[in-house]
Each structure stands twice: as C-alpha cells, then as structure tokens.
N, C-alpha and C positions, 0 to 999 in steps of 0.2 A: 377508229379511225376507221377510213375508205379505205376500199381494195388497193385504189392504186397508193394511199400513202402506206400500207403495210406494208409493200412491193420495197418504197424505196427507203423505209425504215431496217427491211431485211438488206439491206446492200447498202446501208451504213452501219448495219451491226457487223456486213463480211466485213467491209474495209480497217470497220476496227479489229477484229478478226485476224485480218490479213497484218496489219500491222505487228500484232505479238510476234504471229509466226514468223514475220521476216525478224523478227529480234533476234527470237531461238534462232534462226537458221543463223544469224550474224556471227551470234555468239559458238553456235560451234566451228563454225568455218575460220573464223578470226583464230580460235583456239586450237584446230589444227593447222594453220599457220603459222601462230607462236610456239609453237611444238615441231615444226618442221626448222624453224629458224634456232632454237632453242640445242636442239642435234648437232643444226652443221653447227655450231661454234657463230654465230653469226647476226647474237641479240645482244648487244651491245646491253651489262648492267647485270647480265646474270640472270640468276632464278630472283632475284626481288623485281627488278623489270616484269621477270614474265610472269609473273603472279600479280602484279597490278595491272597490267595489262590484259591477262586474261580477269579480273574480274570486272574493267571497265570498260576494257579500251574497245568493245564492239558496239557499245554504245556509239560512240561516233559517230560514223556511218549509220545506225540504226536509228538512232534518233529523230534525224532530219527527217531521213527517207520516209517513218512511221508519219512523223505531223506532217507530212507531204501528201501522203496517200490517203489519209484524213482531213486534209484543208475544205472540202467543200459541208463535212457535218455538222450541222449546226451546233454553238457552243449555248449551253444555258448559264449562263452566267447568277453565281450565288448572293445571298446580298450578305453584304461586308458589317460585319462587328468589330468591334476591339479589342485584342488581344493583351491580355491581361498575364503578369507575371505567379497570380494567383488560381490561373484558368489551366496556365502552363501547366505547372504544378500538379494539378488535381491530373490530368491528361496522362502526362508520367508515370505518378504513383497507378496511374488504372494502370495503363500499358504495361506494367512491370507485371504488376499480377496477369495481365491477359497472357503474358511470353512464358510467365511463371508456368502455369498453367500449360495453357498448350503445348511448352516442352515437355513435362511431364510424360501427357497424353502419346506426343506424338513419341518419343523415345520409345516406350511403353511399347504401343503397336507396332514400332520398330525392329523392336527385338522380336516382338511375335513375330511376326511374319520370317526372322534367320532363322528362327525356331522351324516351322512348319517346314522350312525351306531344306533344313537339317545343313543350313550353314553357318559358321563362326559368322559372330556379334560382331560387325562395323559399323561404327559412327564418321561414316565421311567428314561428315561438317568439322566435329574438334579433331579429326586427325586434319585435316586442308590448316583449320588455324594455326595448330599446333607448329604446323610446317611452315607459317607466313614469318617473315621479318614483320618487328613490332611497325617498323616503319609504314609498311605494306598493310597492315591493318586499321591502322590511323585510318592514313590518306584514302585508301580503296575502300573499307571496309564501315570506317564511320563517318566519312564526309562527299567522297565522289560518287557512290555506292547508292547511299542513300539519296543525295540528289540525281540522281540520273535514273533511279526507281520511280523517284515522289512523279518526276517529270510522265512517266511513262504510263503508270497506273493510275497516278490523280490527277496528272493535269489532264494528260489526253484519252485517256479511257474512264475514268470516273469523270470528266467535264465533259466527258460530252453523251454518256449513258444517260445523264441528269437528266436528259428532257423526258424521260420516261417516271421521274422523279425523285430524292437524292437517297431515299431508302434501295431502294431496287438498287439504283449503279453504285451505290456503296455496297451489298453484298455480290455485286457480281463484278467489281474491281477489286476487291477481298478474296474473292474464289480464286479468280485467275492470277491475282499475286502467290497466293497459297500454291495453288497449282506451277507456277511456274518457280518454284526454288526445286522442284522435281525431286524430292524425296520426303519421306515418310515424318522425318525429324523435325520439318523444320514450317510441314504443311498448317496442323492447325494454329502456329503463334503467326508464323507470317498471316493468316486470314484472319485471323481475332486481333492480330494488330492493322488491318488493310481496312475492318471495318472502324476501328477508332483512330487509323489516320484520315479516312475518309471525310468523318463528320468533321474532325476537327480543320478539316480542308472548305467543307461545305458551309461551317459555322460561320468561320472568320470571313471566308470568302477570298482567301491567298494560300495560296502554293506554299508563300515559305513558311507559314505554321507547320505543313507536316513533311515540309521538308527539315526543321527544328527536334521536331520529336521524334521522327524515324535517326536523325545523328544521335539521341540522346540513348533513344533505346539502345544501336547498336552501339556504341561507348560505355555504358553500364554493362552492356551484355557481353558485349566480346573484347574490349581494351583492357575495360579495369584487372580485370583478375590476372594479365599482367603485370600491371603493376603490385598486384601485392608481393609479400614475399613469403615463401611459401610455409614457414610457420612462425607463429604467433599469434596473437589478439586478431589482428583485421584479417586474415581468412576466415577465421569465424564468425566474425561479424559481418561480412560481404556474405557468407553463406547465409548467414540467419535474417539478413535484408530481405530477401525474397522472400519467404512466406509471412516477412511482416508486413510486407510493403501489401501482398496478395490480398492480407485479411484489408487492412485499412481499404484497399480497391477497391474491393469488394464491396465494402462499407458505401466507399463513397459513388459506385456507377449506381444497386439499390436506390439511394437515398436522393440520388440527380438525376433517376431515370422520368421522372416526370417532366422534367423541365427541358427533355431533349428538343429541338428547334429540327424539324425533318420540311422542305421544301414540296410540295407537287409540281411535277415541270409539266408541260405543254400537252404532251402525247400523254394516254393509257400506258399504264406499266403491260408490259407481255414477254414473261420469260420465255412463251412461243419464238417470238418474232426476234429478241436476242442471242436464245441458243440456238434455235433452228434455220439460221443463217449457217451459211458455207465458209467462211472465214473461220468463224469460233468454232465450229465443229470441229474444224480441221488444227484449229490453237489447241484446241483441249483433250482434245487428240495426241496430237504429238507431245504435250505433258507429260497425258499419263504413258506413253512410249518414254520417253526420257526418265521418268520416276520406275519403272520396270527395268533397264537395265542396268540401274544400282543396284537390284539383287541378282543379274544375268551373268553379269562382268566384273 
C-alpha cells in the first residue's frame, strides 16, 4: 500500500475500534441506568426484566450507531457456498471441543490469578447464570445475545477487516471477541469460537450461519444444563459428552485442515495498521481495564 493508503486504512481501523469502544460505553451507561431504575422501583418486570435488558438492551442504540460510524468502510463480501446439515454438524462438534478446552484453560488461569492475589476464587459467569431465570437464559443468552454479537463481531468487524484477508480478519475479530467478554474464564473459548464463527461466516458468505452456530453453542453450553435433573444418568451423559465431542472435534479439525478455504483481500495484511490505530488501541485498553476490575472489586 502507498503511504496515503496506510493513512486511510488507519482511519478505517480507528473507526472500527471506536465502534467497539462505543458498544462498551453503551453497555456501562445502560447497566448503570438499569440499576438506578431497579433500586428506584421503576423497572417493570423486576429482576427478570433487569437481567434480560442488561444482557442485550444496550445493543439497541449501540449497533445502529456502530454501523453508522463504519458506513464508509468498504466491505469485502465473501463468496457464497451452500450450508449443509452435515457441515453445520461438523462445525458444531468442533466448536464444542473448542469451548471445552478453552473453558478449562480459562478457569484454570482465573483460579490462578485469584490465588496469586490471595483472594477467594469467584466464578462470576457461573454465578450470574445461576441467578438468571430460565426464560432470560433462553431469550437473552441463546437468542438475542448471539444475534447481536454476530452483527457486531462478524458482520461489522470481520466483514470490514476482510479487506486484509479472511485469516487476519478472523484472528483480529476473534481476539476482540475474547477480550470483549472481559474475564479470563471466557476469553479463551470465546477467542477459539470466534475463529470458527468467522470461518463459518466467510465460508458460506452468510451471517445467519454464524448466528445459528452461536445460538447452538450457547444453548448447549448455557441452557441444556438447566433442563437436566440433579441426579440420574442424564447429567452424567451430558458431562461425558464434552470430552467425547472434544476428541471427535479434534479429529475432524485435523482431518479437514487441508480443505480449509480462506480468501485474500484487496489490501496487504498489516497488523501494525490494525492495532496501531487510535480507536483500536483504545478499545483494547478498555477491555483490559474491564477485565482487571473483575479482580479488584
């Protein structure tokens, strides 16, 4: 790229970074407002409404504003390929394996940080989901949450970063997706799933592919466990399904690695351009600050 092109690309990446920063700011302001309304007794529906709105409500202003902010960034549309049930099943099994490995890694590091800091170990994610009504988990975490996150991270970020090639776009969007969760417990599996979701989006050329996959992952990982009885064979089978699917997924991933299809973009990949932009740097710093507050407060 010419020097003038580099400046333009940095402007594009800065806008993408500002879009993510805007989303995080909207989330913070939104949750503070909901908390005030909740304690003032002016939030109809009580805790269920609060939790549902806290999960996805801030996307209502954030997504339109983010897309408007990035409206001038060119979108490199991927080629469209058919989505089959077999292919969807293959990605689902691989994704479950990535979730399990990433979750174990994240939980181990999360516990290690608490031990080093001489603090009582807390799993904020599990505690939060345990406090949610089943309807909120289903609607918020398994339907609306995946839809909104795919619109932001795959539709907006990966779709526009694909101008540098689909591989760099998948990596950057997955990294930001992991950091966006703002906790070590979720970072690793969110990053790994982000790579898979970006690939599914690029391969089929349809955002609905990654949306459906994301919904399936959240349903299996967050909702199914609430449907199981406390005792009996079903909880045991569910627990065993994770390592079994991980082994099968690893085999599928290794066997299919040579058949992966990644398209190049019109611009030369440059991580310096992407991460050297002001907006992207600010977004990453804000993610780290949010993560650090998990262990301070």
